[in-house]
N, C-alpha and C positions, 0 to 999 in steps of 0.2 A: 504493500500500500504506500503510495507516494505522499508527499507532504500536503499537496493540494487536497487529496481525499481525506486526510486526517484533520484538516483545519477546522471543520465544524466541531469535531470532538475536542480539539484543543481549546476552541472558544468556550464550549460548555465546561470544560475542566477549569478554565480560568474563572468562570462565573461561580463554580462550586467552591473554589478556593476563597471566595468572599467570606466564608465562615470564620476565617482568621481575623476578621475585622473586629470581633468581640473583644480583642485585646488592644484595640486602638484607644488608649486612654484619653488622648486629646479630643478625638471626635465624640467619645462618650461624655466627656466633661462639658463640651460646648453644647451638645444636644440637650443634656440634662439641665444645664443652667438656663438655656434659652427657653425650653419648654416650661420649666418651672416658673420663670419670670413671666412668660406669656400667660400661664394659668393664673398667676396672681393678678395680672392686669385684667384678665377676663372676669375674675371674681369681683374686682373693684368696679368694672363696668356694669356687671349685673347689679351690684349694690346701688350704683348711681342711678341706673334705670328704674329700680324699685322706688327710689326716693324722688322720681320725676326730674332728675338732673340729666336730661337727655343729651345735652351737649357734652358734658363730662363723660357720660357713658359711651357716646360715639367716639370721642377722642381716645379714651382708654382702650376701647375695643380695637380701633385702628392701630394704636401703638402695640397692642398685643400681637396683632397679625404681622406688624413690621418686625418685631423682635423675633417671632418664630421664623419669618422668611429669611432674614439675614443670618440668624443663628443656624438654620438649616444649610444655608449656602456656605457658611464658615466651616461647618462640619464636613460638607461635601468636598471642600478644598483639601482638608486634611486627609480624607479618605482617598481622593484622587492621587495625592502624593504617595500614599501607601500602595495603591494599585499600580502606579508607574514605577515602583521600586526606588523612589527618590527619598532623600532624607526629609522627614516631615518638618514643615515650617512651624514656627512657634504659634501658640494659640492666639496671642495678641496680633501677630502678623496675619493670621488667617481671618480674623475679624476685620482688620483694616482692608484686606483685599476684598472681602465680601462687601463691605460698605462701598468700595470704589467701583466694583465691577458687576455686582449682582443685578443691576438694572438691565443688563443685557438680556437676562432671562425673561424679564417682563416684556421687553420689546419683541423678543422672539415669539413668545406666546401670543402677544397681541397681533403680530403679523400673521401667525398661523390661524388665529381665530378669525381674522378678517377674510382669509382665504376660504375657511369653512363657511362663513356667512355668504360669501360670493357664490359658492357652489349651491347653497340652499336657495339663494335668490334666483339662480338660473333654473333650478328645478321648479320653483314656484311659477316662474314665467312660462315654462313649458306646460305645466299643469293648467295655467290660466288659458293658454291657447287651446287646450283640450275642450274648452267650453264652446268652441265653434260648432255650429249645428251640423255641418256636413262632414268635415274631415276630423271632427273632434274625437269620435270613438276610435277611428283608425290611429290617430296620433296618440291617443291614450294607451293603446296597446303597445306602442313603441316606447312611450315614456315610462311605463311601469317597470319593465326590466332594466332600462337605463338608469332610472332613479334608484332602484334597489341595489344595483352594482355600484353606482357612484357613491351613494351614502354609506353603503356597507364598507367599501374600501376606505372611505374617508374616516369613518369611525374606527376602523381597525388601525389605520395609520396614526390617528390621534392617540389611541390607547397604547399601541405597541411601539410607536416610534417617537412621536412628538413629545408626549407626556414623560416617558421614562428617560429619553436621551437628550432632550434639550438642555437640561441642567448640567449633566456631565460634560457636554460640549463646551459650555461656557466656563466650567471649572478647568477644563483642559487649556483654555486660553483663546478659543475662537471668538471672533467678533460676531455681531448680529448677522451680517451678510454671509459670513463663512458658515455660521450655524445653520442658517436657512438652506444654504447650498448642500451642507452635509445631510440634513434631514430629507431634503428633496431627493438626494442621490440614494439614500437608503430606501425610501418609498418606491422609487422607480426600479431599483436594481435588485434589492434583497429584502423585500417587505416580510416574507415568511420567515427568513432567517433571523431578522431583527426581532420579529414577534416571538420566535422561539427563545431567543436569549432573554428577552424581557420577561417572558413567562417563567423561565428557569430561575431568574433572580427573584421574582415575586414568590414563586413556590418555595424557594429556599428560605426566604424571610418568614413565610407563613409557618414552615416547619419549625424554625427557631422559635417563633412566637408560641407555637403549640407546646414545645418542650419547656419553655420558660414558664408558661401558664401552668403546666402540670407540676413543675417544681414548686411554684409559688403556692398553688392551691394545696398540694399535699403537705408541704412544709408548714403552711399557715394553719391547717387543721390540726396538725400534730402539736405545734406550739400553743395554739389556743386551748387545746385539751389539757396540755401540761400546765399552762398558766392557771386555768380554773382549778386544777387539782393541787398544785403546789403553792401558788401565790394566793389562792382562795379569792380570785377576782369574782365579784358578785355580778357577772355579766355573762350572757350566753356566748358560746364560742362564735356564733355567726356575727354578733356585733363586734367582737374583738377582731374579727377578720375583715371588718368593713373597710379599713384603710387599704387592704390588699386589692380591693376592687375599685379603688378610686373614690370611695365615699368620704365625705368630710363631716365636720361637726354640724354644719347647717343641714346637710342632707339627712343625717340620722336624727337630728333634732326635729325636723319636719315630719319624720316618720314615727315620732313618738318614742324613739330609743333613748334610754337613760345614759348612753355612753358619754355624752357631753357633761354630765353631772358627776362623773367618776374620774379621778385622777389617772387611774390605770387605763380606763377607756380612752382618755385623751392621749396618753402616751402610746397606746396601741395604735390609734389612728395615725399619729405622726409617723411612727416607725413603719406601719404598713403602707403609708403613703409614699415613703422613700422606696420601699420595695416595688410598689406599683409603678413608680416613675422609671426605675431601672428595668422593669419588665417591658415597658414600652420602648425604651431607648435601644435595648439590645437588638431586637428585630429591625428597628429603624436603621441602625448603623450597617447591619448586614445587607439591607435593601440598597442603601446608598452605594456600598462597595460593589454589590452585584451589578448595578446599573453602570458604574464606572468601568467595571471589567467588560461589560457588554459593549460599551462605547469603544474601548480600546481594541477589542476584537474586530469591530466593524471598521475602525480606523486602519488596522493592519490589512484588512481585506481591500480597502481602498488603495492602500500603498502598493499592494501586489498588482493592481491594475494601473499603476502610475498616476494615482489621484491623491497625492498627499494634501492634507488640510492646510489652509492658509491661516497660520496662527498670528495672534497679536503680540504674544510675548516673545 
């Protein structure tokens, strides 16, 4: 078997190696910090909206999305360094780079969204022509298969290529036009291969999430049972495990649970919340690394055909 025949397997193997990213401390730290801060800002926004402070609520909600967006991009830069085998940049440098260049991703997604809207507009215009009395039914018979194929491939390209690979392209250093060119090339030349790599990365992250969830649930039940037995915490194990499933003091209080009135219950919620955050971050880092690996594999495929990307850095 020659190298060209083995390349799809090499690409899949590179994606599977993304499991090693669970040891990327910098990316884990950035994701955990940014998501925790975003969660705090969202809670503040919710509180402001309850108090009819709509302006503050909207501002805090927008700030939460901004923190999550730039934090995710900073983590992506760190994961891309790891995927490329380069020495990882400092966390502060990754944050600065994300603040300086993450707007490229927004422009890329905006441009792709406009293309999708244009295709929908063309299809709607064709459907409007189908209202003509004489040729309408005949034209409709042609528009239906055309529309199904066009919208189906567009949605597949959006889910399998644009959504997963636009961010890694910007983390690699591509500008807006170069990223558009790369995405268009993948859609035209190797849509199914790109979809396979994206599905493999998503499946790997899902498996990691399932394993982490099993460990958290099993360990949480055991610790809760031992805490009731040894520490004599006067709370049901289900309430002690509330923090492991993302519940907070307000949520349990609204449900009538007495955890918020018990010091051990508050401590369990805080500790369980930390575990819950880690359980979310680990699959996230694996997914980011998997998409970076998929992008690098497709970049290598372009290079084999004499189509190297035009980098900005």
